[in-house]
C-alpha positions as CSV (number, residue, x, y, z in Angstrom):
1,X,-8.1,17.6,-8.8
2,X,-7.8,15.6,-12.2
3,X,-4.3,15.0,-12.5
4,X,-3.0,15.4,-15.8
5,X,-1.4,12.7,-17.3
6,X,2.1,13.8,-17.9
7,X,2.2,15.4,-14.0
8,X,2.0,11.5,-12.8
9,X,4.1,8.7,-13.8
10,X,3.4,5.7,-12.3
11,X,6.4,3.3,-12.4
12,X,5.9,-0.7,-11.8
13,X,8.3,-3.4,-11.6
14,X,7.3,-6.9,-13.5
15,X,9.1,-10.3,-12.6
16,X,6.9,-13.3,-14.3
17,X,3.8,-11.4,-13.7
18,X,0.8,-13.5,-14.5
19,X,-2.1,-12.3,-16.8
20,X,-3.9,-10.5,-14.3
21,X,-0.9,-8.1,-13.1
22,X,-0.4,-7.0,-16.7
23,X,-4.0,-6.6,-17.9
24,X,-4.4,-4.7,-14.3
25,X,-1.8,-2.3,-15.7
26,X,-2.9,-2.0,-19.2
27,X,-6.1,-0.9,-18.0
28,X,-4.5,1.7,-15.8
29,X,-2.2,2.9,-19.0
30,X,-5.4,4.1,-20.0
31,X,-5.6,7.1,-18.4
32,X,-2.4,7.6,-16.5
33,X,1.4,7.2,-17.6
34,X,2.8,3.9,-16.6
35,X,6.3,3.0,-16.6
36,X,6.8,-1.1,-16.8
37,X,10.1,-2.4,-16.0
38,X,10.4,-6.1,-16.5
39,X,13.0,-8.2,-14.6
40,X,11.7,-11.2,-16.1
41,X,14.9,-12.8,-18.1
42,X,14.2,-12.4,-22.0
43,X,14.1,-16.7,-22.0
44,X,11.5,-16.8,-19.8
45,X,8.8,-13.9,-21.0
46,X,5.7,-16.0,-21.9
47,X,3.7,-12.9,-22.7
48,X,3.5,-10.0,-25.0
49,X,4.5,-6.6,-23.6
50,X,1.3,-4.9,-21.9
51,X,-0.3,-2.2,-23.9
52,X,-1.1,1.6,-23.0
53,X,2.2,1.7,-20.9
54,X,6.4,2.3,-21.6
55,X,7.4,-1.1,-21.5
56,X,11.4,-1.7,-20.7
57,X,12.6,-5.1,-20.6
58,X,15.6,-5.2,-18.6
59,X,16.7,-8.7,-20.1
60,X,17.4,-10.4,-16.5
61,X,16.6,-10.0,-13.0
62,X,18.8,-6.8,-12.5
63,X,16.4,-6.2,-8.9
64,X,13.7,-3.9,-8.2
65,X,16.3,-1.3,-6.9
66,X,17.9,-1.2,-10.1
67,X,14.5,-1.3,-12.0
68,X,13.4,1.5,-10.4
69,X,16.2,4.3,-11.4
70,X,15.3,2.9,-14.8
71,X,11.8,4.2,-14.1
72,X,12.5,7.0,-12.1
73,X,14.6,8.0,-15.2
74,X,12.2,7.4,-17.7
75,X,10.1,9.9,-15.3
76,X,12.1,12.5,-15.2
77,X,12.9,12.4,-19.1
78,X,8.6,12.8,-19.3
79,X,8.9,15.7,-17.6
80,X,6.8,14.1,-14.6
81,X,6.2,15.8,-11.2
82,X,5.0,13.1,-9.2
83,X,6.0,9.2,-9.3
84,X,4.3,6.3,-7.7
85,X,5.8,3.2,-7.3
86,X,3.5,-0.4,-7.1
87,X,4.6,-3.7,-7.4
88,X,2.7,-6.1,-9.6
89,X,1.3,-8.1,-6.9
90,X,-0.5,-5.0,-5.2
91,X,-4.0,-4.9,-6.0
92,X,-4.5,-1.4,-7.5
93,X,-7.7,-1.3,-10.0
94,X,-10.0,0.7,-7.5
95,X,-7.1,3.5,-6.5
96,X,-7.7,6.9,-7.1
97,X,-4.4,8.2,-8.2
98,X,-5.7,11.8,-8.3
99,X,-7.3,11.3,-4.7
100,X,-3.7,10.3,-4.0
101,X,-1.9,13.7,-5.2
102,X,-4.9,15.4,-4.0
103,X,-3.8,13.9,-0.3
104,X,0.2,14.6,-0.7
105,X,-0.8,18.3,-1.5
106,X,-3.0,18.5,1.5
107,X,-0.3,17.0,3.5
108,X,2.4,19.7,2.2
109,X,0.7,22.3,3.6
110,X,0.4,20.9,7.0
111,X,4.3,19.5,6.7
112,X,6.2,21.1,3.9
113,X,8.9,19.1,4.6
114,X,6.7,16.3,3.0
115,X,8.7,14.4,0.9
116,X,6.9,10.8,0.5
117,X,3.5,9.4,0.9
118,X,2.1,5.7,0.8
119,X,-1.3,3.9,1.5
120,X,-1.9,1.7,4.5
121,X,-1.4,-1.8,3.0
122,X,-3.6,-4.4,4.1
123,X,-2.1,-8.1,3.4
124,X,-4.5,-10.0,1.5
125,X,-3.7,-13.6,3.0
126,X,-4.5,-12.3,6.6
127,X,-7.1,-9.7,5.7
128,X,-5.2,-7.3,8.9
129,X,-3.2,-4.2,8.4
130,X,0.6,-4.8,7.8
131,X,3.2,-2.7,9.7
132,X,0.4,-0.6,10.7
133,X,-0.5,0.0,14.4
134,X,-4.7,-0.5,14.7
135,X,-4.8,3.2,16.4
136,X,-4.0,4.8,13.2
137,X,-7.6,4.0,11.6
138,X,-9.0,7.3,13.2
139,X,-6.5,9.5,11.3
140,X,-6.4,10.3,8.0
141,X,-2.8,10.9,8.1
142,X,0.4,9.6,10.2
143,X,3.7,10.2,10.1
144,X,6.0,7.2,9.9
145,X,10.1,6.5,9.5
146,X,9.3,3.9,7.2
147,X,6.8,3.1,4.1
148,X,6.6,0.1,1.7
149,X,7.6,0.3,-1.7
150,X,4.0,-0.2,-3.3
151,X,1.7,3.1,-3.2
152,X,4.8,5.4,-1.9
153,X,4.1,8.7,-3.7
154,X,7.3,10.5,-4.4
155,X,8.1,14.3,-6.0
156,X,10.8,13.7,-8.9
157,X,12.4,16.9,-6.7
158,X,12.4,15.0,-3.9
159,X,14.0,11.8,-5.6
160,X,16.0,14.4,-7.6
161,X,17.3,15.7,-4.1
162,X,18.1,12.5,-1.8
163,X,19.2,10.2,-4.7
164,X,17.3,7.1,-6.3
165,X,17.2,3.3,-4.7
166,X,20.6,1.7,-3.8
167,X,21.3,-1.1,-6.4
168,X,23.4,-3.7,-4.1
169,X,20.8,-4.3,-2.0
170,X,18.9,-6.0,-4.9
171,X,15.3,-6.5,-3.2
172,X,15.2,-6.6,1.1
173,X,15.2,-3.1,2.6
174,X,15.4,-1.3,-0.3
175,X,12.6,0.6,0.3
176,X,13.1,1.3,3.9
177,X,16.9,2.8,3.0
178,X,15.5,5.0,0.9
179,X,13.4,6.2,3.3
180,X,15.8,6.5,6.2
181,X,17.9,8.6,3.5
182,X,15.0,10.4,3.2
183,X,14.8,11.2,6.8
184,X,17.9,11.9,7.2
185,X,18.1,14.6,4.3
186,X,15.3,16.6,6.7
187,X,12.0,15.1,4.7
188,X,9.4,13.4,6.2
189,X,7.3,10.2,5.5
190,X,3.3,9.6,6.0
191,X,1.2,6.8,5.5
192,X,-2.4,7.8,3.9
193,X,-5.2,6.7,5.6
194,X,-7.7,7.5,2.5
195,X,-7.5,3.7,0.9
196,X,-6.3,0.8,2.1
197,X,-3.8,-1.2,-0.7
198,X,-4.4,-4.6,-0.3
199,X,-1.1,-6.3,-1.1
200,X,0.5,-10.1,-1.1
201,X,3.2,-10.3,1.6
202,X,5.0,-13.1,1.6
203,X,4.2,-17.2,1.5
204,X,2.7,-17.1,5.3
205,X,3.3,-15.6,8.7
206,X,3.7,-17.1,12.2
207,X,4.6,-15.6,15.3
208,X,7.4,-16.8,17.9
209,X,7.9,-15.4,21.4
210,X,6.0,-12.3,20.6
211,X,7.7,-11.8,17.1
212,X,5.9,-12.0,14.3
213,X,7.7,-13.8,11.5
214,X,7.2,-13.6,7.5
215,X,7.9,-16.9,5.4
216,X,9.6,-15.9,2.2
217,X,10.7,-17.4,-1.0
218,X,14.1,-19.2,-0.1
219,X,16.4,-16.9,-2.3
220,X,15.0,-13.7,-0.6
221,X,16.7,-14.9,2.9
222,X,19.8,-14.4,1.1
223,X,19.2,-10.6,0.5
224,X,17.7,-10.5,3.7
225,X,20.3,-11.8,5.7
226,X,22.9,-9.9,4.0
227,X,21.5,-6.4,3.5
228,X,20.7,-6.5,7.2
229,X,24.5,-7.3,7.9
230,X,25.2,-4.1,5.3
231,X,22.6,-1.7,6.8
232,X,23.5,-1.8,10.7
233,X,26.6,-0.3,9.5
234,X,25.1,2.9,7.9
235,X,25.1,5.7,9.9
236,X,21.3,7.1,9.1
237,X,19.9,3.7,10.0
238,X,17.6,3.9,13.2
239,X,19.3,2.3,15.6
240,X,16.1,0.6,17.1
241,X,16.2,-1.4,14.0
242,X,19.3,-2.1,13.9
243,X,19.3,-4.0,17.4
244,X,16.2,-5.3,16.5
245,X,16.9,-6.9,13.3
246,X,20.0,-8.3,15.3
247,X,18.1,-9.7,17.5
248,X,15.6,-11.7,15.4
249,X,17.7,-13.0,13.4
250,X,19.5,-15.5,15.6
251,X,15.4,-16.1,16.5
252,X,14.3,-16.7,13.5
253,X,17.2,-19.2,12.1
254,X,16.0,-21.1,15.3
255,X,12.6,-21.3,13.4
256,X,13.7,-22.3,10.4
257,X,15.7,-25.6,12.0
258,X,12.5,-26.9,13.8
259,X,9.5,-25.1,12.4
260,X,6.9,-26.8,9.8
261,X,6.4,-23.9,7.6
262,X,10.0,-24.2,6.4
263,X,9.1,-28.2,5.6
264,X,10.2,-29.0,2.1
265,X,12.9,-26.0,1.8
266,X,14.5,-26.0,5.3
267,X,18.1,-26.8,3.7
268,X,18.0,-24.0,1.3
269,X,16.7,-21.7,3.1
270,X,19.5,-22.1,5.5
271,X,21.9,-22.0,2.9
272,X,20.7,-19.0,1.9
273,X,20.9,-17.4,5.4
274,X,24.6,-18.5,5.9
275,X,25.9,-17.7,2.5
276,X,23.8,-13.8,3.3
277,X,25.4,-13.8,6.7
278,X,29.2,-14.6,5.1
279,X,28.6,-11.7,2.5
280,X,27.2,-9.6,5.0
281,X,30.3,-9.6,6.6
282,X,33.4,-9.6,3.8
283,X,31.6,-8.0,0.7
284,X,30.1,-4.8,2.3
285,X,31.2,-1.6,-0.2
286,X,30.0,1.0,2.1
287,X,26.9,3.4,1.6
288,X,26.2,4.4,-1.7
289,X,26.0,7.0,-3.8
290,X,22.3,7.1,-5.1
291,X,22.4,10.6,-7.4
292,X,19.8,10.1,-10.5
């Protein structure tokens, strides 16, 4: 079906975007309702506000969780029925947003409890599926435990029921925590195989002892390790994720110490890991109230 512009709101979080990302969402804004939340500090913005979108500058980097919540509240004020979250580095020019809504409505007929749907992420750097089994390729949709934020479509009625993002997480595991909370509330999540989502995943990746690791910007290791120690104390987080993550953390730290992928940033990454571990232990405030 053709989606009325008011029905769907596309929420994009910017942080020092390049011209390509800005132009991409300006073009999408000609046909769809786009809200851009900009986390770029005011003194570092070196581009004009994108046209054809509702542009909101936060004036500082408040984190993806806070920015998405600002976008959700803007969508509610606009009377939208659905939102789709996108990252600035996801290649979305060829996506059919109307098709995504159609796919979600078909899923609702099969499963009345469906709460969110995302597209199959394709790691641009490796031209491979990200966090998705190969067996999924011959299926139209697949029920999953979690989705990455980019391309996730959610009815606003579900967001109002489950709540928004956990602000204090800032960036890492924000999407997973919300998905686990959604599952805990009785909703289901699906990946749609109607189209891939070309997406940038980290700086590079490698495998060690059969475990896949993604090399990220050094500051991310603080949030990854801190947030992991917060989330292992949350009741609705899957036990298998808790065990796997707690086993993976010391192995990754070993890799940081000795692997060439971290050359040039090793000391900074290690410092952020140990800061994250410390704050993960002593600064946990308890599972949040994320009511919108």
